[in-house]
C-alpha positions in Angstrom: -107.8 210.2 144.3 -104.7 208.2 143.6 -101.3 209.6 144.4 -97.9 209.3 143.1 -94.6 211.2 142.3 -92.6 212.3 139.6 -88.6 211.7 139.6 -85.6 212.4 137.4 -83.7 209.3 137.8 -80.3 210.9 137.8 -76.8 208.7 138.5 -75.8 211.0 141.4 -79.1 211.0 142.9 -81.2 208.4 144.5 -81.2 205.2 142.6 -84.4 204.5 140.7 -84.8 201.0 142.2 -84.3 202.1 145.9 -86.4 205.2 145.1 -89.2 203.0 143.5 -89.2 200.7 146.8 -89.1 203.7 149.1 -92.3 205.5 147.7 -94.0 202.3 147.5 -93.8 201.8 151.2 -94.9 205.3 151.8 -98.3 204.4 150.2 -98.1 205.9 146.9 -99.7 204.7 144.0 -97.4 205.3 141.2 -93.7 206.9 140.2 -93.1 208.7 136.9 -89.7 209.2 135.6 -88.9 211.7 133.4 -86.7 211.3 129.9 -83.9 213.4 128.2 -81.5 211.7 126.3 -79.2 214.8 126.3 -79.5 218.6 126.4 -78.0 220.6 123.4 -74.7 223.4 125.0 -76.2 225.7 123.1 -79.0 226.5 125.4 -81.4 228.4 122.4 -84.6 226.7 123.6 -85.9 228.5 126.7 -86.8 226.4 129.5 -90.5 226.4 130.0 -90.3 226.9 133.7 -87.9 229.9 132.9 -84.7 230.9 134.1 -81.7 228.2 134.7 -82.3 224.9 133.0 -81.5 222.3 135.9 -78.7 220.3 135.7 -80.9 217.0 136.0 -82.1 217.4 132.5 -78.9 215.8 131.2 -78.1 213.7 134.0 -80.8 211.4 133.7 -80.6 207.9 133.3 -81.9 205.9 130.0 -85.6 205.8 130.9 -86.5 202.4 130.1 -83.4 201.1 132.2 -84.6 203.3 135.0 -88.1 202.0 134.6 -86.9 198.4 134.7 -85.2 199.2 137.8 -88.0 200.7 139.6 -90.3 197.9 138.3 -88.1 194.7 139.6 -87.6 196.3 143.1 -91.4 197.0 143.6 -94.8 194.5 143.6 -97.5 197.3 143.5 -96.3 200.4 142.3 -97.4 201.5 138.8 -94.3 202.7 136.6 -94.7 205.3 134.3 -92.8 207.5 131.9 -93.4 211.4 132.5 -92.8 211.7 129.8 -91.5 209.3 127.0 -90.3 211.8 124.3 -91.4 209.4 121.1 -90.5 212.3 118.5 -86.6 211.6 119.7 -87.4 207.6 119.3 -87.8 204.7 117.0 -91.1 203.3 117.5 -90.4 199.6 116.4 -87.6 199.4 120.0 -89.8 202.0 121.7 -92.6 199.4 121.5 -90.6 196.7 122.4 -89.6 198.4 125.7 -93.2 199.5 127.0 -94.1 195.6 125.9 -90.7 194.5 127.7 -91.5 196.4 130.9 -95.0 196.3 131.1 -94.7 192.2 131.1 -91.8 192.3 133.3 -93.7 194.3 135.9 -97.0 192.2 135.8 -99.0 194.6 133.7 -97.8 198.0 135.7 -96.7 200.3 133.4 -98.4 203.7 132.4 -96.9 205.3 129.0 -96.9 209.3 129.4 -96.1 210.4 125.9 -94.9 213.8 124.8 -93.1 215.5 121.9 -91.1 218.1 124.5 -89.8 221.3 124.4 -86.3 221.5 123.4 -85.9 221.7 119.7 -82.4 221.4 119.2 -82.8 218.1 121.2 -85.3 216.9 118.6 -83.1 218.3 115.7 -80.4 216.0 117.2 -82.5 212.9 116.8 -83.6 213.8 113.3 -86.6 215.4 113.9 -88.1 219.0 112.4 -89.7 220.6 115.1 -92.2 221.7 112.9 -93.6 218.4 112.0 -93.2 216.6 116.0 -96.9 216.7 117.1 -98.2 214.3 113.6 -94.7 212.5 114.1 -95.9 212.0 118.0 -99.3 210.4 116.6 -98.1 208.2 113.5 -95.3 206.9 116.1 -97.8 206.2 119.1 -100.6 204.5 116.2 -97.5 202.3 115.0 -96.9 201.1 118.3 -100.3 200.2 118.8 -100.1 198.4 115.7 -97.2 196.3 116.8 -98.7 195.8 120.4 -102.1 194.4 119.1 -101.2 192.3 116.4 -99.3 189.2 116.1 -97.8 190.2 112.5 -97.8 193.9 112.1 -97.6 196.6 109.2 -97.7 200.3 109.1 -97.7 202.5 106.5 -97.4 206.2 107.2 -95.7 209.3 106.3 -93.1 208.8 108.8 -93.0 205.1 109.7 -93.2 202.2 107.3 -92.9 198.6 108.0 -94.3 195.5 106.5 -95.4 192.1 108.4 -93.1 192.4 111.7 -93.3 189.9 114.6 -92.2 191.3 117.4 -93.1 190.1 120.9 -93.5 189.8 124.2 -97.1 191.7 124.1 -97.9 193.8 126.8 -99.5 192.3 129.9 -102.1 195.2 129.8 -104.4 194.4 127.3 -105.0 196.2 124.3 -101.7 198.2 125.9 -100.8 200.2 128.7 -102.6 203.0 129.3 -101.2 205.9 127.0 -100.9 209.8 128.7 -100.6 212.7 126.6 -98.6 214.9 128.1 -98.1 218.9 127.3 -100.9 221.8 127.5 -100.0 223.6 124.2 -103.2 224.6 122.4 -103.9 221.6 120.5 -103.1 218.9 123.3 -106.8 218.2 123.5 -107.4 216.8 120.2 -104.3 215.1 120.5 -105.7 213.4 124.1 -108.8 212.6 122.4 -107.2 211.1 119.0 -104.7 208.8 120.6 -105.1 208.9 124.5 -106.2 207.4 127.0 -105.8 210.2 129.4 -104.3 213.8 129.4 -100.9 214.4 132.0 -100.3 218.1 132.3 -98.1 219.4 134.9 -99.9 221.6 137.1 -100.6 225.4 137.0 -102.3 227.3 139.5 -104.7 229.2 136.9 -108.3 228.7 135.9 -107.2 227.5 132.1 -106.1 224.1 133.4 -109.7 223.5 135.0 -111.5 225.2 131.9 -109.3 222.5 129.6 -110.5 219.6 132.1 -114.0 220.7 131.4 -113.7 221.1 127.8 -111.7 217.4 127.8 -114.7 215.8 129.5 -117.5 217.4 127.2 -115.8 216.6 124.2 -114.8 213.0 125.1 -116.8 210.3 123.1 -115.1 207.5 125.2 -113.4 207.1 129.3 -110.6 209.5 129.7 -108.8 210.2 132.4 -106.8 213.0 133.5 -103.5 212.9 135.7 -101.7 216.0 136.7 -97.7 216.1 137.7 -96.3 218.8 139.4 -99.0 219.1 141.9 -97.7 221.7 145.1 -97.4 220.3 148.7 -100.8 221.9 148.8 -104.3 220.3 150.8 -106.5 223.0 148.9 -104.9 222.2 145.5 -105.3 218.8 146.2 -109.0 219.0 146.7 -109.4 221.4 143.7 -108.1 219.0 141.2 -110.2 215.8 142.9 -113.4 218.1 142.6 -112.3 218.6 139.0 -112.4 214.5 138.3 -108.5 214.3 138.4 -107.8 210.6 138.7 -104.4 210.7 140.3 -102.3 213.5 141.5 -98.5 213.6 141.5 -95.9 215.8 143.0 -92.0 216.1 141.4 -89.6 215.2 144.4 -86.1 216.4 143.9 -83.5 214.5 142.4 -80.9 214.0 145.1 -80.0 211.9 147.9 -81.8 209.3 150.3 -82.5 212.2 153.2 -83.3 215.0 150.7 -85.9 212.8 148.8 -87.1 211.5 152.3 -87.6 215.0 153.6 -89.6 216.3 150.2 -91.8 212.6 150.2 -92.7 213.4 153.9 -94.1 216.9 153.2 -96.1 215.4 150.5 -97.5 212.7 152.4 -98.4 215.1 155.3 -100.5 217.4 152.1 -101.9 214.1 151.3 -103.0 213.2 154.9 -104.5 216.9 155.3 -106.0 216.8 152.3 -108.0 213.0 153.0 -108.1 213.9 156.2 -106.5 210.8 157.5 
């Protein structure tokens, strides 16, 4: 099992390039950056983790700007979105950004995708929250066409374009791995429909492991599981490893270098205790 970290790349925290270098130097395999274009001040949608929403949610750099900085500052680290809110993005522009980061990084990009939880945020981007899952699937499908076809066309309910050229193509073929985030009741259907992997946040309950088993039993092709939000707990790492998880990643706090380093050290210690290294 590989290991990585998640991070909200905020303007008042550690620079995303410097953060990525630190993570690579620590021996981690991957870094995933969160995305929110903004947070509506009405705060109608409750934060899934409960309590007050941390300010890092509305202080993030643009996702692909941060990913470019991370890719440019490293040489082996996988860089990814954890997650990209595709329902708030133009698919032609996003396909270009994904391909550009993957090409510039030499094929090190991993595309975590999802619909998100903040309904007001979606509405501000013109998305009807009631249709967000169908919109997500269609936009991902349209991006696949752009990545894999010299002259791409697409006709759907939400996305339509005829005969477009878009380069560069991703370095990875046919495209970077698509990791479908979320833990909702229909998430495994989406993973099986258009994903290369499932990318849930960790929950210390039996449901997560039952759903991993369900995914493995339903899959007719190789589908991996990666988990974000792992605790610094060797026993938890052992359990997800035994469940067949491909990579376990831990959320680092957004802050100055010393804050990040302390948290990264705790994560590294838990990994060492798990591996016995």
